[in-house]
N, C-alpha and C positions, 0 to 999 in steps of 0.2 A: 249555353249548350256544349255540348262533347263533342265532339269527330273524329272517330276511331281512324287509326295508321290504315293507310289500302295502298297497296303493290301502284306501283307506275302503269301495270295496265287496267288497276280498276279506277285509279284516281283519271285516266286516258278518258277510260267510261264514263263516267262522274259528269268529265267535262263535256261532251259530246251529249249528255243527255240535258245539261241548261245549252246547250251551242241550241239545238232542237226543238229545246220546249216549247216555244209558238204552234211549234205544229203536231209531239205529242200532245199539248193541250185542247186541239180542234178535234184531231179523229177520237181522241179517251171522250169527247163528248159527243159528239156523233154517232160515234157507236151504240151508246146509250140512246142518245133522241130517235136513231134510225129502228131501235130496238132488238140489235146486233146483241148486249148485254142481256135480256131477257129472252129469246130464243135460248141461249147458248146457259143460262141459268133454268129454264124450265128444262132443259136435258144433261144435263149436267153430267148427268151417270154415264152416255153414252155419245157423248157432246154431236158438233157437225159439219158438215161438210159443208162447202163451200155452194158448192150447187144448191145443196137441201138449204142454207142459211138464203138465198138469191130466189128461192120461191116458195119458203115461206113469208117473208118479207117485199116480195115485189122489188127489190131494187136488181140492178144491173150487178153481174155478177164481176164486173170491174168494180165497185162500188166497194160492194164484200168483200174484195182483193186487198187493195187500196186500204180499208178500217178495219181488217182483221189482222195482216199480217204489221199493221204499226201499233194494234193489242199487242202485239207477239213479242214487236222491240223493248216495248213498257212494261211486259212481264203485266199486263194485267189476265193473255190469254196463253193456253198451251197447243204445243199442237205433237199430236200423239195419229200416227197411220191416217193421214190427211186430215183427219179431227180435229177442230177449233172443240177445246172448253175455259169453261172461264176459272181462273183462278181466285184468291182472295184478295187480290188489287180491283179486280174486275169490278169483283160482289160487293168490293167498299163503295165503286164509282157508280154501281148501278144505285145503292139503299139506304150508302150510310148518307144522316140528314147534312149533317155538316161538310162532309164534301162536295154535294151538290147545290147544297146553300152558297161555298162557297165559287165553285166551278160556275153559278149561275152570276153571283157579283163581280168576276174578271173576267166572263162574257158580255156581259151587258154594259155593266158598269165603265170598266177596264180599259179592258182589252184597245175598243182605238184610241184611248186619250194618254194609255202609254208608252205608243211609240215616241211624244214628246216628253217623256220625265227629263231628256238632256237640258229640254229649254225649261222646266220647268224649275228644275234642278240651278240652273244659272241666273234665270231670273228670279227665282223666291216666290211664283207665281203660277198661278196652275193652266199652264199653256194644254197642258191635253184635255182642260174641260171644256175652252176654246176650240179644242178639233171635234170633240167628241158630241158636244151640244148646242153652248151658244155663246159665238167668241164679243159679245156682250154682256154675258155671269163675271161678276166678279169670287165669286163663291158657290158653289151648290146648295149652298142650306136654305135662302131664303130660295128655292128653285125647283123643293124634291118636288112636288104636288106637278111640275112642270118636266118631268119626264117622262122619254115617252116610256108605256106602259110597262113595255118589261124591264125595263132600267127601273123604272121605281119601284116594282115590284119585287126585284131583284136587292134592291137595295134595304127597301124594310125589308122583307126575308132576311137576310144578314146580319141588320143591327139589332134588331130583337129576337133573333135564333142566341146570339150570345149576353144579353139583355135579359132572356126572359130565363136564361136556363137558373139565374138566381135568385130571381125575380120573387118565389114564394120564399125562400130562408127569410129576404132585404124585409118583405111584409111583415114575417112573423118578428125578422128583430124588433123593426120600428114601432110597429103597434104599440108593442111593448113597454116603452119608452112612452109613449103621451104626450108628442108634439100637440100644443094646439095650434103655432101656425108656421107653416113649414111654405117656404118658397122656393121651386120649382124651378129653378134656372135652366132651359133651357129641355122643357119638357115635354116637345116633338107631341105626337098623337093623345097623349095626357093617358097614355095606357100607367103609368106609374102611381099620378093623382088617381086615377079612379078605384086602382087597387086600393091603395092606404085607406082614404075613407073609405069602403066598404069596410076595411076589416079595420080601420079606429074609427067609427064616427063622430067625434069628439075636434076631430083634424081638422084642419079648414087647412085647403094649400091653395096658391096662388101658382100659376106657372107665369113665366117669361118665356117669353121664342117672337118669333117674326108674324108679323102678321097672317098670316095666311095659316102657318101651321096653328097658332090659336084659337081660331077657324076650325080646323078643324076636330083639333082636340074638347071647345067649349060645345061641338053638337055632338061628336063623344061623351061628355060626362053628362049632358041632353039624356044622350039612347041609353045611358044604364045607372039613368036614376040620381045621379046626386048633384047633380049643375048647383045645387045647391049649396054644397060642400068645395065646390071646386068656382076660381074666378077665373080671368089673365090678363095681364098687360103686355102691350106688344110694347115691343125694342129692341131696336137694330143692337147686342149685346158687343161689339165690337166699338158702338160710341160712347167711347172712355167718359165722355162729359154729362153723362148720364150715369146720376144715382139711384141705389136699388134703394125701394121702399125701405122704411125702418118698420119693429113690432114684429118682425116673426125672429118665434123661438127656434127653426132653424132655418138649414140651407141645406141642398139635396142637389144636384149636383151628378147622375149618372151620365157614362160613356161623353159626357162634354167636353168635358180640359182638354183632351186629347185632340178636338176638334180644332186648336189652336196654336198658334206657338209659342217663344219659351214668355217673349214679353209682355203678348197679351194675358197672357195664362196670368203673370202676376199682377197687372193690372185689376182684371177679373175679382181676382183675391183680395185684392186690397179695396176694391169695392167694395165688397161683400162683408172686408172686415167691416168698413164703416158705419155697416148699415147694423151690426149685429150689435147684443150687450157682450157683459162678460160671461151671461149663461145661458147663451149660445149656441149651439155643435152647428157645426158647417161636415156636410158627409160627403166625401168626394168618393166615387165608383168609379173602376178602374179598373180594364185586365194590366197589366201590367208583362216585359215581357219577361223581367228578373226575377217575379215570385210564381212562375210555372211547376206544374205538378211533373211534366215532361218538355220532351224537345216538341213533340206536336203543337202544345198550345206558345213556348216558345216563338217554333217556325209559322205557323201562323202572323202573332201578332209583327211581327218583324216584317215579312213581307206582305202585312196590310201597309203598312208607313209609307210607302209608293205610290197610294190609291191620296193618301190624304196632299201627298206635292202634286202628282200629275194632274186632277179632278178635285179635290177638296177645296182644298186653298192656297197651295202651294209654301207653307207653313210649317206645318205640325205631322208629329206622328205619332208612335204608340212608345209608351215611356216607361222608360226608368222606376221604380217607385222610390231611390234614391233622391229620382231630378222631381219629382213631383213636390215630393219634403222640402226641397231645398224651394223650390218655387212660394210654395204656403208659409215657408220662415220668411223670405223677404217679402213676403204681402205682410207681414205682423200678427201670424199666426205659428202656432203651435201643433204639432200630431199631439191628440192623449189617448188615440186606440188605434189598434190594427186590426184586421177578419183577414185572414189571404183565405185560399182555394173555393169560394165563392160561387156553384156555379161550373161556369167552365172557364175558371183563372179567372177571378176577379177579386177585384179585394176592397172592402169597406172603409177605409181611412176616415177616421175623427178628428176635426181640428177644434181649440175653440183662441180669444185672442188671446194672445203673449200678454 
């Protein structure tokens, strides 16, 4: 990422934006939730006074002033002749799917937990998870189905938004490779296994995941009519004493390895290496922050890492492509193919036994 040169005054203003970022975040969120962005969009040519917004939305003038003045400071709104107008920034906050997925994820999943980011970093454990959700949870993953409804919905919306963007392309790529038996490690809700088996009827997929995720995945496979092509194995993937079953010609890990720290990634890949033969392929799908086509992607990925620290497990992050390749090498694998810029900046990395 490249940063442009700023004047001292510009740099100081940017510093204040960071200092007040939690305030700006919440007021921006409420400008949308209270319908203020929408009324200004509907009246984009004429704008609205605070009195008009108050009357239309049936909220107090005080509320409107607090939120609209903050909107003005973040350049989401403009003020002309005592009327507020929506800017392009406000438009994206209102309508852009990526922006809203990110905001909901940060509000409902991350916001409270990030207060303890310092403890999480120092202890290498998800202290924020303990504060926000449950003090007895060691990581978030076995408990995704137990999250409060808005947090659960926001977590899966965030996860699926980024993975689904490259879904069709990956299904096309993989269905043409004609693998017969695939192991899908961290298969989550079974969305990938279902899509692939529908596109490639000769492919059988075994999902490896926590018991509750396997239950959901198999139920989804049944609803989709592909339960004869998909099975599941319940496993605590961090129990490195457990071996993966042999006999698969492909191993699939999509947005999975970034859920672990480097030591665990290497151990998981070593177990994968022991389970495959020389002809088998290992497919790793990750959005690497150094492989993005714009600063927007890099910014979002880099700033997702603190979620992993405070809420997920205290050890993982969004990685650079060179880091993941080094972990594969340590596990006795070699990268034989790499396809970048899939969907919202995903990379498909293909490995074999070295």
